[in-house]
N, C-alpha and C positions, 0 to 999 in steps of 0.2 A: 663705307670709308675705303680708299685704297691705298695698300701697302705694296712698299716696292724690296726694302729689303729688312733685316731681322733689329737693324738700326732703328726705325720707322715702330717696329713692335715695342721694343724697348722703350722710346717715347709715350709711346699707349699703358705700359701696363707696368712703366717705373721698372726699380731695381731688378734684377733678376736673386729669386732664390740661392742658396748660397750651394754650389754641386751641381748645379743645372747650365753655368756660363759653357760655351762654344769655343772651341778652342780658333782662331783667327780663319785659320787654313781652311777651317770644314767651316765656315758660314757660307750661305749660300742665298741665291735672289730667289725672290718671289715669282710667279708667272706675272706678264704682263696682264693690270687689270685683276691682283687678286685681291680678295675682299678679306674681311676681320675673319668670316668663318676657316681661312686657312690657314689661323695661328695655329693651331692645335699640330695642324700636319706636318710643322718642323721640331717641334718639342722632340728631343731625345727620347727612345723608345725606353734607354734603363731609367727614367723619371717614375719615383715612387708616386702612386696612388696621390697620396697627401699634397706633392709637392705640385702633380700635375691641378688637382683642383685647386691649388692657390694661384696657378695662373690664371686659367681658367675664368677664378671668379674675380682677380684683374681685370683679363681681357670684359667679361662683360658688364664693369661698370662704367666703360668707355666705349661699350658698341653707341652706334646710332639707334635713336627711340625707331625708326622706319625696322629695326631686324628683330622688334618687342614682343610677342603679343603675349595674349592673357591664356593662364592655363589653368586646369584646376589640381591642386596635388590631394592624393590621398595620407590621412594621416594618422598618427596611430591613437586610437580611444582618448580625449582629454587631455589631447598634447598641439590642440590648433592656436592656441594662443602662444605659446612657448615656441612654436615652429615660426610662428608668423613674427613673431619679434627677433629672434635669432637672422630670420630671411632680410629682416629690417636692416639688423645691424651690417649685413651681409653688401648693404646697398641695392635689393631690389623693394620693389613697389609691390605691397601685397593689398588683399582683400580680404576682411573676414566679418562677414556682416552678425549682428550680433542682436539678439532680444533678453529681455525681460526675463526672469522666471521666478514666480512665486510661490513657495514651499513652505507649508504653515508647521510648527513646531507646537502643539498646545494653544496658549494663547502667546506667543510669537509667531511675528510671519519672517521669513528669509527672501529676500531680495538678490540674486545671480543673475549674472550676465552670460548666456551659454549660444554656443554658436548655432547661427540658421539652418545651415548643413550638418550635421555632426559628422565630424572624420574627415572634413572637406576642409578649403580655404581656396581663395585664387592668387596666383603670383604673375608678373607682366618678366617676361624674359625671353632671350632666345635660344630655340630647341635645338639648334645646334651645338650649344654650348651649356648642357644643362647638370652636366657633371655637382659643380656647386650644388646645387638643389635638389638634387640625389642624396647626396652625402650628410647633407641637413639630418641631424639627430631628430627624429621624430616624423621622417617623410620616408613614406612606405610606397609611391611611385605616382607619375603624371596619369593623369585619366588620360588613355588615347586608346586604339585596335592594337592590340601588340607590342612591338616597341616604338612604335610610331603617336608620338603625343599630337591630341587633335585641339585645338584651339576653343576658347568658347567664345560665341557671339561678340565684339567690341559693344553692340546696341545694348544687351544683356547685360553684360558687364557695366557700361555707365549708368543705366536706369538704379541697378541696386547702389550702383558709385552714390550717386545723388540723393538714393533715397537714406542714406546711410548717414551723409553729410547735413544732410538736411532735418536730422533728429529724427524720420518718420518710424513709428512704432510697426514693427514687421511681424508677423509671427509666420509659421511654418504652415502649408496646406498642403492639400496631394494637387499632382500634377495636370489630371484630367478635370477642367472645370467646366461647368456649362455655364456659357456667357456671352456677350458680345464684344470685339474689340471696342478699344476704347481710346483716345489722349487728354495726357493732363494740358490746359490751354493753359494755365497761369500761374503762377509761383514759382517755389523754388526749383519743382518739377516739371513746369514748362517744356512738351514736348516728349516724355516719355508717355510711352504706349505698353498698354495690357489688357486683360479682361475685364471687363467690368460684367460683375457677377449678382451686382445688386447697386440700389440708387436710394434708397431710404431704410435708415434717417439719414445714413449717410453713404459716399460711393466707396464699396469695396473690390478696390484693384489688385489684378492678382501678376505678379512679376513671376517671370519662370527662366531658368538656366537649362534651356532645350539638352545637354550634352550630359548633363547628371539627370535629366526627368526628374525636377524637383521644382518646386513653388512657395513662394512668400504671397501672402495678402498684407495689403496695407489701408487706411482708410483716409477718405480725404472727402472735404465739401463737396458737394453733388455737383454744387453750379460750377466750380473746376474742372469738372471733365464731360466729355463730349461722345456719343457713341462714334467711331468711323463710317 
């Protein structure tokens, strides 16, 4: 998305927060061909972190999808659901795969939903505008190399997302699995690829997130799976 002046920015982000309007004589034009990522560069230096985060959040909500990628966030323990809800309220797309956990209390059994990847959740955003993410309560950091965020493979996220939406029960498992590459040929997960570790009595397919070195398993009719 190309922007020419600060008037374009105001159209994108909406009304300015109180206290950060620039005097008309101090307004300046952005370089030709400037992208949305240039927005933060013209914000006043004296702007508070809170107001800057508000502006970046407004900008992020209006970014073209092409500038957004999936990243893994590290959260405080047992804060995954709360963080995901706050991020969704901010307008971000999130993915938090859950699994059913059964715990026996004497004669009673308690069933709860726990994250498949404890202390992690996935969020789609522009890495150049990540302050609204990092200032979210419960978020510790974005997974990456030092200060550089590393995105999760779109194919891996899509496989997890489709499995969650289709209601398949998944369980955590070790990342390194002995098996053969396989692909689901029909049904709601048609086209999803993984590692097949067994075929009977049902096919066991392993889906992995390489960046986290974590995997989950699901079971599906063997007739729906073919080896690559």
